[in-house]
N, C-alpha and C positions, 0 to 999 in steps of 0.2 A: 410322750416327746412332745410332737405333734401340735398340742394344742398349745404349749407352754412354750412352744418360738411361735407363733400366734400373738399369743398374749404378748409376748417380750416384745417384739418388731414394731412403731406405728404403723398405720397407714396416713400419710399426707397426700390430698388431693391437690395437683397444678393445676388452673386454669390454661385460656388459652387467649389469643384475641380475642375482642369485645362482649366476651363475656367477664360477668365478680368471681369469687370464689364463692357467695352463695347460691350460686348453677350450682355445685356440687352437694347442700342440704341435702338431698331426701340419697346419695350415695353415703354419706355421711351416718345414716342414721341406719341403713342399710347392713352395711359393714358394723355400725354398733350391736344391733342387734346382733350379729356371729362372734361378736368375743373379742370383737379389735377394736383399741382405740385410735381412734380418725379424728383424723381435720380436715382445715386446707387452707392453705397458704399464700398471702396478698403477695400482688406484685410491689413492687416501687408505685409510691403513686395512686392506688387506690384507696378511695374512702374504705369505710367500715361494712357501708350495705352499696347495693347496685346502684338506689336512687342517691345518696350522695355522690357517690363517682360520676354519674351525667350531670350534678351540676355545679363539677369540677377538672372539665375536662384536662387543662392546663399543668394539672398537676401528674399527671400521666405520659404527656409530651417530653422526648429526648431519649428515652431510655430504649436498650437495647437488648440482646439477648447475655451478656455479658454481665448484665448489668441486674439482669430483671436472677437470671441462674443464680450469684453472690449472692445476691438477697437473699431467695432460698436456700442457702449451701449457710446460712450464718442463722438462718429462721433451723434448719434441720441439727444445727446443730448442738443447740440447749437442748434438744429429746436426754430424755436418759439411755432410748435404747437405735441404733441407725432407722430410720425408717424403711417401709414399702412405699417407690415413689408410687402417684397413677399420674399421667399429666395425657388430658385430652389437647389437640392442634399445637400451636406451641411451647405451650404444658408440654408434649409428648415430646417434642425437641429436648427442652430445658431436663424431661427428667431421665432423657437418654448420658446429657451434661454429665449430672449428678452422678448417673449410675457410675459411667465411665469414672471418677475418680472417685470410685468408693468411699459415697457417702450415703449407701445405702445397699442396701440387702438385696433388692431384687425391684423392677419394674418392671409397669404397664403402660406405654406408649399408643394413648388411640389416636389414631387419625393422628401420625406428628407430623409435625411441618418437616419439611427434607433438610438432612442436616447433608453437612458438606459430601461430595460423592457422590450424592444423586444428583443426578446430569439430567432427568428427562421434564418438561413444564408440557405436558398437555395444554392442550387448548382451553378447559374447562379451567383450570387453576391460571391462568389468565384472568380470564378474567375473571375470577373470585379477587382479579388482587388489582384489578387496573382502579377501584374506586379509590384506590392510596397511590401503587406505584405509575399512574396517569400523570401526578404532579410534582415534582422532584422537590419541591418544595414542600410539602407534607413531610421530606427526612425527622423534622425536630417539633412535628407538631402529632397533638390527638389526635384523631379522624375516628367519623363517626361514621355507619351503613344504614341509610337509605333500609327502608322495608324492603324495598322489592329486590334490594342488592344485598340483604340476609336471606332472601327465598332464596335467591338463585345459589347463595356458595356455602347457607347453613340447610337451612328447611325445604330441600328441592322434593325430596322423597316422602313429608308428609302434603295433609291435605293441607288449602289457603284457612282451611278456622286456625286452623293448627299450628299452621307460618306465624300468624297475624296475635295468636298469643304471646308464642314464644318471643318474639319480636317485642312488645309490650313488655312481659317480665324479666329477661336477660338483660336485652344489649345493649351497649354502652359504648362511648369510647374505649379506642382502643392503641397505645404507641405505634406511629407507622415506620420506625425504624427496623424493627426486626425481618418486617416485611421487604426492604429494599437488605437486608444482608444478607439474608435467603438469597433477595434475585441474582445476586451477583456473587454467591458466595465460591462459585467457582472459579471465578478471575481472582478473587481474593489472597492471599501469600499464607496469611494469619485470619482467615474464618473467623467469627466468630461463636461462627454453624458449625465447625471444625468438630467433631467427635472420636474419641479416642479408641475406637474399631476396633484395634488387635489386642483390645486390654484381657485375656483369660483369665485372669482374676477376679473381676467383678462377679454380679449376683447374677442372676436369672435373665432373661428379659423376654417381656411378650409386645406384640407392634403387632395390632390391630386397627383389621381397614375397613371403610364402608365399597361400597359396592355401587352404590351410584357416589360417593362422595365429589361433588365439585372444586371444594377450597383445599382437597388429597385425595385426589385419584388416585385411588385403588394398585395403576401401575409405582405409585413414588414410594409407596412403603414397601411392596415388594423388592425395586430397587435400594430400598434403605436395608433390607433383609439381608442384600448378599454382599452388604459391605462387612456387613459383619462377620464372612466369609471364614476369613482368616485366623480372627478366638475364636479358640475351646469354648468358653463359656455359651451356658447355654441361650439359643436364639430363637425361640420362635416366631407363629407370624397364624392371626385365624385372621378370615374374611365373613362378616356379615353381609352377604348377595343387596341384602333393596332396603343399607340407610343408607341415609346420609352425614353430611358432618357434624346435623345435630343427635348425632345416636345419643350424648349423652345427660342430654337434658330433653328430647324431645318424648313421648310412650311411650315409649319403647326399651329406654335407659335399662328399665330391669335386668332384661334378658342381658344386657351386656355386661351389666356388676354381676350377674350368676355366670359368670364364665368367667371372668375377674377371676373371681372370690373359688370357683372350679381348676383356677390355673394357678393359683398361691394353694392350694389342697396336697394339688402333683407335686410340688416340688417343697412340699413339706413345708406350709410355713399358713 
């Protein structure tokens, strides 16, 4: 019965800022080997490859959290069955949004950008976001990270050599608007980062934190878990103590993928 359920529900991966759907290719292959129909969703403005998207940054500019969530919602509603969603960074925020809207049967949010209600502002997270937030004119722009900024925000927990290789392979421009929306959510009555955390009827949710993450320090993920305390739906948290924000693309990605597969099995999927 569990095998039938897992095959019935496809897995859709959702990337975050500064990465492309192609970054999920090793995960797609891994999940396919376990019998899942797996694919990665594009954000609005994404070209078909990382390289092509780098050459067309203006196509990404101006999109916010609601635009991205609704774009992916339209995609998953074309599927034969409601999917399992797995998202990283702002993709982790998006999958929480879609799960709360009951458009998915389960979700895993890896190093998720903070939903409204997460009030902590660690210094590391502020420093990681400053390349975007320091210039208010970036709001409607697409912004790229320098290699040093990528090293600090994504790849601080791997070697310099691996950080360089990850930057060369994966880094690309990203819309700045979601970061501004997350930064001002506390003061915005209808913030686009708000998630219906009290939904008792949604599917199970796993939040994953990287203990050395600068972009989304673990305190933010623990705080997000507390936001769900009034929901009777399953909400669980797992932390990888020595991992940074690059944990879905660096040489240790498979450990994270196996944890996700094990959790889905524990939930009967």
